[in-house]
N, C-alpha and C positions, 0 to 999 in steps of 0.2 A: 508799377514797380519804379522806385526812385532811380535817378541817374546813376548814383553810386553802384546801386544793385545791378544796373544794366551792364555797367563797365566791368564789375566784377564777374559777371556770368560770361562776357566775352572773353576776358582774361583766362577764367577757369576753362573754357570750351579750348582755347588755343593751347593752353599747357596740356590738356587732357589729349588733343589731337596729337600733338607733338609726342608725347610719352607713349601713346598707343601705337604710333608708328616705330618709335625707337624699340620698345618692348614686345612688338608684336602681340598687343592685346586684341583678343576677339571682342564681340559685341557685349557679352556678359561681363568680361573684365574691365571693358571701358565704363560701364555703368557702375560697377564695383567701385573704380577709381574716383568716378565723378561724385558718388554718394559719400565716400570717405573725405573727400576735399571739400565738400559742400560747407559753407560757412553757416553754423548753427545760430551765430549772434547776428546775422543779417535779418534786419527788421524788427529786432528784440527791442521792446519797450524799456526805457531807463527808470528805475525807482530810487527813491532817495534811501540813503543809509539810515538804519534803525537800530537802537539797541535791543537787547532781548530781556526777557522778564526776570531772570535770575542773575543778571548782571550785579546788581546790588548786594546780593548773597555773596557772590564770588569777592567783591571787594572787601567784603568783612573777613573772609576767610584769608584773602591777601595780607590784611592786617595782622591776623592771628598769626600767619606764617611767619612774618616779621619777628614776632616774639617769641614762639615756641618751636619754629622750624616747620619748613613745609612738609616734611615726611610726616611728622606727628600730627598735623592738622589734617592732611589727606587721610591718614588712617583713621582718625577720631571722627572727622565730620563727614567724609565722602564714602568711605568703604569700611565702616565699624564692624560689619559682619563678614568681611573678607580681607582683612588688613594684609599690607605687604611687609614682607621680612626684607627691608632694604639692606642691600649690600653697601651702599654709599650714602647714607641719609643726608650728610652734608653737602651732597653733589645734587640734592633735590630742591628746585626752586619753584616759587610760584608768584607770578606777576600779572597785573592787568596792563596788556601791551596797547598802547594807543596807536594803532595802527592806520593805514591809509584805508582800511574797510571798516573802520570803526574799533571801539575798545573790545579786546578779546582777552579772556583768560588763557594764559599758557603755563603749562607745568613743564619744566626742563629737568632733564636727567643727565647726569654724567656718566653712570654706569649703563651698559647696555642691559644687564640682567634686570635693572630697576625699571628702565623703560618697559621692557617686555612684561614684568609683571604687573605694572599699573595698567597696561593696555589690557591685558588678560582679566584682571580682576574688576576694573571699572568699566570697559566697553563690552568684554565678553563674560561677565559675571562669574570668572573663574575658570573658564573654559579656554585653554590655551589655544589661539587660532593657528593655523597652518601657515608656514613661511613668515612667522613672526620675526625670525632670526634675519630675514632679508629687509625688515620694515624699518622705517627710522622716524616716522611720524604718523600721528593718529589724529584726525580732525573729527570731533562729534560735533554734530549740528542737528539740531531739532527746533521745534517752535519755541520751546521754553529754555532750552540749554545749548550752550555752544562753548567748547573750550578746545584747546589744541595740546596734545602731549608729544613733546620732542625728545630726541635722544642726540648724542653726540657721536653716533655711529658715523664711519665714513660715508659721504653722501654718495647715493647710488652704488655703494660697496665699492667704489674706485678708492684705491689706497693713496696716502700722501706720496709715496715713491712714485707712483705713475705720474703724478702733477709736478713732481720736482719741488715740494715743499715739505716742511717739518710736521710731524704727527700731532703736535699740540696746535699749531696754526690751523692744520686742516680740520681738526676737531671743532675748533672755535668758528671757522668758516662754515663748516657743514651744519652746524646750529643756525646760523644765521641765514644760510640758503634755504633751509627747511621752514624757518619761521616766515620768510618773505614769500616762498613758494606756497604754503598753505594760506597765507592771508590773501593772495592773489586768487586762489579758488574761492575764498570766502567773499571777496570783492566782487566777482562775476556772478556769484550765487546771489548776494545781496542786491546788486544793481540791475542785473538782467533776469536773475531766477534761472541761471544756466550755469552747470558746471559739468563738464564732460571728461571722461577718461579717454581722451584721444591727443594726437599730437599737437593739435593746434593750441589747446589748453596748457599742455605741458610746456611747449615753447615759451607761452607767455609767463608761466609761473616760474621757470628756470632763469628766464631773462631778468624778472624782478630780483629772485633770489641771488643770482650770480652779481648784479649790478650792486645790490646792497651789501654784498660780502666782499667784492673784489674791485668795485668801482667801474665794471665794465663787463659785458657779456663776453665771455671767453667761448668761442665756438669750437675750439679744440677740447676743452674740458666738457662741454655739453655733449659732443660727439663721443666721447669716452663714456660720459654717463649713459648714453642710448646704446653703447657697444658697437656704433659704426666704426669707430677706431677700436680695435680689438684689445681687450684687457679685462679688467675685472666687472666692467659695467655691462648692462644688458637689458636696459629698460625698454628697447625698441620692440623686443618681442611681445611685451605685454599690452602694447598699444596697437600692434599690427598682427597679433596672433590669429584672427579670424580672416585675414586676407589670403587670398591665393598668391602663389609664389611670385609671378611676375609683376602683380600689382604691388607686393611689398617691395619689390626693387624700384619701381616708379616713385613710390611714397618716400623710400629712403633718398633718392636724388632730389626730390623736392624739399626734404628735411635738411639735407646738407647746404642746398642753395639758401634756404630761410635761415639757418644759423650764421651763415657767413655774411648775410645781409643784415642780420640783427646785431652782429658785432660791429659792423661799420656804422650802423645807426646809433648804437650805444656810445660811440666816440664823437658823434657830431656835435656841434653847438645846440642845435635844435633840440636833440635829445635831453641835454643837461638843463634846458630851460623849462623842461616839463616835470611834473610831479609824477608819482607812481600811478595815481589814479588816471592822469591824463595819458600816460603811456599805455596802460592796460587797455583804455577805450580805444586808442587808435589801433592796437593790435587786434582787439576784438572785431573792428569793422574791416580790417585788412584781409582777415582771413590767413589760412596757412600760405596760399599762393601768393598773396600780396606782401608777405613779411620780407621777401628777398630785396625790396625795392623801396622800403621806408625812408632810407636816408636821401632818396632822390626828391 
């Protein structure tokens, strides 16, 4: 085991011991907590970024979209047997986004109904998925095809009023957060072959998203997204739903500490000297327990 892994294991054990005592965790709950906090990226081998087989096709579609409109091109070329009746065709855009994870096709939608119809018809072959009304992004990734569909819905269902900003401003920022959030998951999948539906990954993705949209990671906003600060957000339940009650409380405390640490880090000179790829790699190696102290 490498030195960094040894240090992480000791740090994790210390955190687990303190939290186990604070929340009165039994042996089973201690193991549950340790497993949830385990860094899935520890020891993962890095791979070079690679393009995918159909990127050239998407680039041609993007050129056609500039001429004929993205809504028309999507219906004619992507889903001719299951076209979408767009509520706002002018609000649909297609671009090849040159992200820190490599070039990726992105379909933007202004109307929520258009986003939901596209996800239903392209991803789910015409069958409307459950909870699509609470979804704002869809990332389709396979061996030969990769693209993202984004909406301008309020991010994490948190309203502009809750954040103290204007609706139009929040719609634009929501798009930017989602774009960088999904590209972060794409990056970790490309570089490490890993993308998890747990809080470590979500912290990384929201840090990159918030920084790109706001110039810093806003811990208060993130905790509103998660529902730790009560309001319209509630994503924490998605990532901790399988945990026992006392373990969820311990994980929430770690999440708050990590969010506060990441905000400080995002304001530091050292953070600003890094690019997004470097920031993600640092967070991957830190694990969720190490995120509180990255500014040190």
